C-alpha positions in Angstrom: 248.4 48.1 246.0 250.2 46.9 242.8 248.7 49.7 240.7 249.8 52.3 243.3 253.3 50.8 243.3 253.4 51.0 239.5 252.4 54.7 239.5 255.0 55.6 242.1 257.8 53.8 240.3 256.8 55.3 236.9 256.7 58.8 238.5 260.1 58.2 240.0 261.6 57.3 236.6 259.9 60.1 234.7 261.1 62.7 237.2 264.6 61.4 237.7 267.2 64.1 238.3 270.2 64.8 236.1 273.2 62.9 237.1 276.0 65.4 237.4 279.2 63.8 238.6 282.9 65.0 238.7 284.5 65.2 235.3 286.9 67.1 233.1 286.6 68.7 229.7 289.5 69.5 227.4 289.3 72.8 225.7 290.5 73.6 222.2 293.5 75.5 223.6 294.6 72.3 225.5 293.4 73.6 228.9 291.6 71.1 231.1 288.6 72.4 233.1 287.4 70.3 236.1 283.7 70.4 237.0 280.6 68.2 236.7 279.3 66.3 233.7 275.8 65.0 233.3 276.7 61.3 233.1 274.5 59.0 231.1 275.4 55.3 230.6 275.7 56.0 226.9 274.8 53.2 224.6 275.5 55.4 221.6 278.5 57.8 221.6 277.2 61.2 222.8 276.8 64.0 220.4 276.5 66.7 223.1 277.5 66.7 226.8 276.3 69.0 229.5 278.9 70.5 231.9 278.9 72.7 235.0 281.9 74.2 236.6 280.3 73.6 240.0 277.0 72.3 241.2 275.5 75.8 241.4 276.9 77.1 238.1 274.7 77.3 234.9 274.7 74.3 232.5 276.8 74.5 229.4 276.5 72.2 226.4 279.4 71.2 224.2 279.7 69.1 221.0 282.8 67.7 219.4 283.5 70.9 217.4 283.7 73.0 220.6 286.0 70.9 222.8 288.9 68.4 222.3 287.3 65.8 224.6 286.2 64.9 228.1 286.6 62.4 230.9 284.0 61.2 233.4 284.3 58.2 235.7 286.6 55.7 234.0 285.5 56.8 230.5 287.4 59.1 228.2 286.3 60.5 224.9 288.2 62.5 222.3 286.8 64.8 219.6 287.9 63.9 216.1 287.1 64.5 212.5 286.7 61.0 211.3 285.3 59.0 208.4 282.3 56.9 209.3 281.5 53.9 207.1 277.7 53.6 206.8 277.9 50.3 204.8 275.4 47.8 206.2 277.1 45.2 208.4 274.3 42.7 209.1 273.6 39.9 206.6 269.9 40.7 207.1 270.6 44.1 205.5 271.7 42.7 202.1 268.9 44.4 200.4 270.4 47.8 201.4 273.6 47.2 199.5 274.1 48.9 196.2 277.2 47.9 194.2 280.0 50.4 194.0 278.1 52.9 196.2 280.2 55.1 198.5 278.8 54.8 202.1 281.6 56.9 203.7 280.7 60.1 205.5 282.9 62.5 207.4 281.8 63.9 210.7 283.2 65.5 213.8 282.4 63.1 216.6 283.3 62.0 220.1 285.2 58.7 220.0 285.5 56.6 223.2 289.1 55.8 224.1 289.6 52.1 224.6 293.4 51.7 224.6 296.3 54.1 224.5 299.9 53.3 223.5 302.1 53.6 220.5 299.0 52.6 218.6 295.6 53.7 220.0 292.1 52.1 219.8 288.9 54.1 219.8 285.2 53.0 219.6 282.0 54.5 218.1 278.5 53.3 218.1 276.5 55.4 215.7 272.9 56.4 215.4 272.2 53.2 213.4 273.6 51.2 216.3 276.5 50.1 214.1 279.8 49.5 216.0 283.0 51.1 214.6 286.6 50.6 215.8 289.4 52.9 214.9 293.2 52.5 215.3 295.5 55.4 215.4 299.1 54.8 214.3 301.8 57.1 213.0 302.3 58.3 210.3 298.9 57.2 208.9 296.8 58.7 211.6 293.2 57.6 212.4 292.0 54.5 210.4 288.6 52.9 210.7 288.7 49.1 210.7 286.1 47.9 208.2 282.9 46.4 209.5 280.6 45.6 206.6 279.0 43.0 204.3 280.0 42.8 200.7 278.5 41.4 197.5 280.4 38.4 196.1 279.8 36.9 192.7 278.6 33.3 192.7 281.0 31.1 190.7 278.3 28.6 189.9 275.4 30.8 189.2 274.9 34.1 187.5 274.1 36.1 190.7 275.6 37.6 193.8 275.4 36.9 197.5 276.3 38.9 200.6 279.0 37.9 203.1 280.7 39.4 206.1 283.9 41.1 205.1 287.2 40.2 206.9 288.9 43.3 205.5 289.6 44.5 209.0 292.0 41.6 209.5 294.0 42.7 206.4 294.0 46.3 207.7 295.4 45.2 211.1 298.2 43.2 209.3 299.0 46.1 206.9 299.1 48.9 209.4 300.5 47.1 212.4 302.0 43.9 211.1 304.7 45.5 209.1 306.3 46.8 212.3 305.3 43.8 214.4 304.9 40.4 212.7 303.9 38.9 216.0 300.4 40.3 215.7 299.6 38.3 212.5 298.2 35.2 214.3 296.0 37.3 216.5 294.9 39.6 213.7 293.9 36.6 211.5 291.8 35.1 214.3 290.3 38.4 215.5 286.6 39.0 215.7 285.2 42.5 215.2 285.1 43.3 218.9 287.0 45.1 221.6 288.6 42.1 223.3 290.2 40.9 220.0 291.5 44.3 219.1 292.9 45.0 222.6 294.9 41.8 222.4 296.4 42.8 219.0 297.3 46.3 220.3 298.9 44.9 223.5 301.2 42.7 221.4 301.9 45.6 219.0 302.8 48.0 221.8 305.0 45.4 223.4 306.9 45.1 220.1 307.4 48.9 219.8 307.8 50.0 223.4 307.2 47.2 226.0 306.4 49.7 228.9 303.7 51.6 227.0 300.0 50.6 226.6 297.0 51.2 228.8 293.6 49.7 228.5 291.2 52.6 229.3 288.0 50.8 229.6 287.5 47.1 229.0 284.0 46.4 227.6 281.7 48.5 225.5 279.2 50.9 226.9 276.9 47.9 226.8 278.4 45.6 229.4 278.6 42.0 228.3 277.8 40.7 231.8 275.9 42.4 234.6 274.7 41.4 238.0 272.0 43.0 240.1 269.2 42.7 242.6 265.4 42.2 242.4 262.5 43.0 244.7 258.8 43.1 244.2 255.4 41.6 244.8 253.6 38.5 243.4 250.0 37.5 243.2 249.8 33.7 243.5 247.1 31.2 242.6 247.1 27.5 243.4 244.8 25.1 241.6 244.2 21.6 243.0 243.8 18.6 240.7 243.0 16.4 243.6 239.3 15.7 244.3 237.6 14.8 247.6 234.4 12.8 247.6 231.4 13.9 249.5 230.5 11.0 251.7 226.8 11.9 251.6 226.2 12.6 247.9 229.2 10.9 246.3 230.0 14.0 244.3 233.6 15.2 243.7 234.7 18.3 245.6 237.7 20.3 244.3 239.3 22.6 246.9 239.5 26.2 245.9 242.5 28.0 247.4 242.4 31.7 248.2 244.9 33.7 246.1 247.7 35.3 248.2 250.2 38.1 247.8 253.9 37.5 248.5 257.0 39.6 248.8 259.8 38.3 246.5 263.6 39.0 246.7 266.3 37.9 244.3 269.4 38.4 242.3 269.8 38.8 238.6 272.4 38.1 235.9 272.3 39.4 232.3 274.6 38.3 229.4 274.4 40.5 226.3 274.6 38.4 223.1 276.6 39.8 220.0 273.5 39.8 217.8 271.4 42.5 216.3 273.0 45.6 217.9 273.3 44.0 221.3 269.6 43.8 221.8 269.4 40.1 222.5 270.2 38.9 226.0 270.3 35.8 228.1 268.7 37.0 231.3 268.4 34.8 234.5 267.4 35.4 238.1 267.1 33.5 241.3 264.0 34.5 243.3 263.1 33.5 246.9 259.4 33.3 247.7 257.2 32.2 250.6 253.6 31.1 250.0 250.9 29.8 252.4 247.7 28.7 250.7 244.6 28.0 252.7 241.0 26.7 252.1 238.1 25.0 253.9 234.9 23.3 252.8 232.1 21.0 254.0 233.1 17.5 253.1 229.8 15.9 254.0 226.5 16.7 255.7 224.0 14.1 256.8 221.9 16.4 259.0 222.4 20.0 260.2 224.0 18.6 263.4 226.1 15.9 261.7 228.7 17.1 259.2 232.4 17.2 258.4 234.5 20.2 257.6 238.0 20.0 256.1 240.8 22.6 256.5 243.8 22.6 254.2 247.0 24.6 254.7 249.9 24.3 252.2 253.1 26.2 252.9 256.2 26.5 250.7 259.4 28.4 250.8 261.0 28.1 247.4 263.9 29.2 245.4 263.1 29.7 241.7 265.7 29.8 239.0 264.5 31.4 235.8 266.4 31.6 232.5 264.9 33.8 229.7 265.7 35.0 226.3 265.2 38.8 226.4 264.9 41.3 223.6 265.7 44.9 224.5 264.3 47.5 222.1 266.9 50.2 221.3 266.5 53.6 223.0 268.5 56.4 224.4 267.0 56.3 227.9 263.8 54.2 228.2 264.3 50.8 226.6 261.2 48.5 226.5 261.9 44.7 226.6 260.1 41.4 226.3 261.3 38.0 227.6 260.3 34.4 227.7 261.8 31.2 229.0 261.7 28.2 231.4 261.7 28.3 235.2 262.8 25.7 237.7 261.8 25.7 241.4 263.6 24.1 244.3 261.2 23.8 247.2 263.4 24.3 250.2 260.8 24.0 252.9 257.2 22.8 252.4 254.6 21.4 254.7 251.0 20.4 254.4 248.2 20.1 256.9 244.9 18.5 255.8 242.6 18.3 258.9 239.1 16.9 259.1 236.8 18.1 261.8 233.8 15.8 262.4 230.9 17.6 264.0 228.1 15.7 265.8 225.8 18.0 267.7 228.1 19.6 270.2 230.9 17.0 269.9 233.9 17.8 267.6 236.6 15.3 266.7 239.8 16.2 264.8 241.8 13.9 262.6 244.7 14.4 260.1 244.3 13.4 256.5 247.4 12.9 254.4 246.5 13.9 250.9 249.1 16.3 249.3 252.5 14.8 248.8 255.4 17.2 248.7 257.6 17.8 245.7 261.2 18.8 245.9 261.4 20.1 242.4 259.0 21.6 239.8 259.2 23.3 236.5 257.2 25.7 234.3 257.3 28.6 231.8 257.3 32.3 232.3 257.2 35.5 230.2 257.2 39.2 230.8 257.5 42.7 229.5 258.9 45.9 231.0 261.1 48.9 230.6 264.7 49.6 231.5 266.0 53.0 232.5 269.8 53.1 233.0 270.5 50.6 235.8 266.8 50.3 236.8 264.1 48.1 235.4 260.4 47.6 236.0 258.8 44.4 234.8 255.4 42.7 234.8 255.8 38.9 234.6 253.5 35.9 234.4 254.5 32.4 235.4 252.8 29.0 234.9 254.2 26.0 236.7 253.6 22.9 238.7 252.8 23.4 242.3 255.0 22.5 245.3 252.7 19.5 245.9 251.4 16.6 243.8 248.1 17.3 242.0 248.6 21.1 242.1 249.3 23.8 239.5 250.6 27.2 240.2 250.0 30.6 238.4 251.8 33.7 239.6 251.9 37.4 238.4 254.9 39.5 239.4 255.7 43.2 239.6 259.5 43.4 239.9 261.9 46.3 240.3 265.4 45.5 239.3 268.8 47.2 239.8 272.0 46.3 237.9 275.3 47.1 239.4 277.6 49.4 237.5 
């Protein structure tokens, strides 16, 4: 069953249709043409877009040299000839630095519009997953805000070390602060991110023309926080650490519970960390699961007609809260990921029945045996691997934890399909 579900889901991903939705392209002669654009939740700025004038029209492809820009959903991109600073920007890339080397290249690219006003803000994530922000102010035009590491001479030793440059703060103060001193405090405290730069531009535009200034799209193409839903199947194993004693032989008997399958439902939350090109995430979910474990065994046997048989039934409805550190491998469409972290279970409803049936010839007597004490809370560890495709994810996960009862351990394997809201 699990294998069949995997194949069906994988086939659905691989044969996914193109996502043409209403959009507008801006031609070189300043005409706007409405139609349909193949929308991808672009992590990197697109180099080429696919456009159709209507759903039955043939597809046309455009790059930044052929059109002035486009708009789809709440996103707007402009075509621009811009300098792109290829200088390494992670301290881990210090070995790539070469003193006095020019890392600047010029290209015709689509820039994402972030903020429009007297001064504009644009965003680019290049093929090396490096983020770039540009301000546009007159008369200077388009200016890239520096995002790099630099080599600094060590005053105490005859060598150099790398550090993050804060040159972008000086650039903000130079190009915007001369007309609006009010931005200085914000510029000096700014991080190299969208939220900081939008704050600066809002103040600048208020200085120049209080009524002008529009945030086009708060948040990068990689959303910092995302909510979604989960559904799937789990294969559950319960191991008892409680031993019954055979009244006849004195030997220990360990109950062996039959593995069971469960349907699981849940919600998920993902927070993208500002590390290593946005690949590190804090991922958490809350999963609701119902399990009923059963077993039976001969507890003693003096003669073929005189023996005892025990039945055990352990039921639990639990809410599991998992928090994982997830690494998402970069990719245009399919993005593999791995994750690991702790899990905590709140056992909302649990009940146990341990029943002893004593058989003597044709007579059968029944008595309850209290053995498994319930637990309101348990903890464990889990890890998984999977693949993400736009808003969808498919994950295989393993979980090792305490059971819902004393003297028990739980092991579960999950196949989960996730969907993140836009």
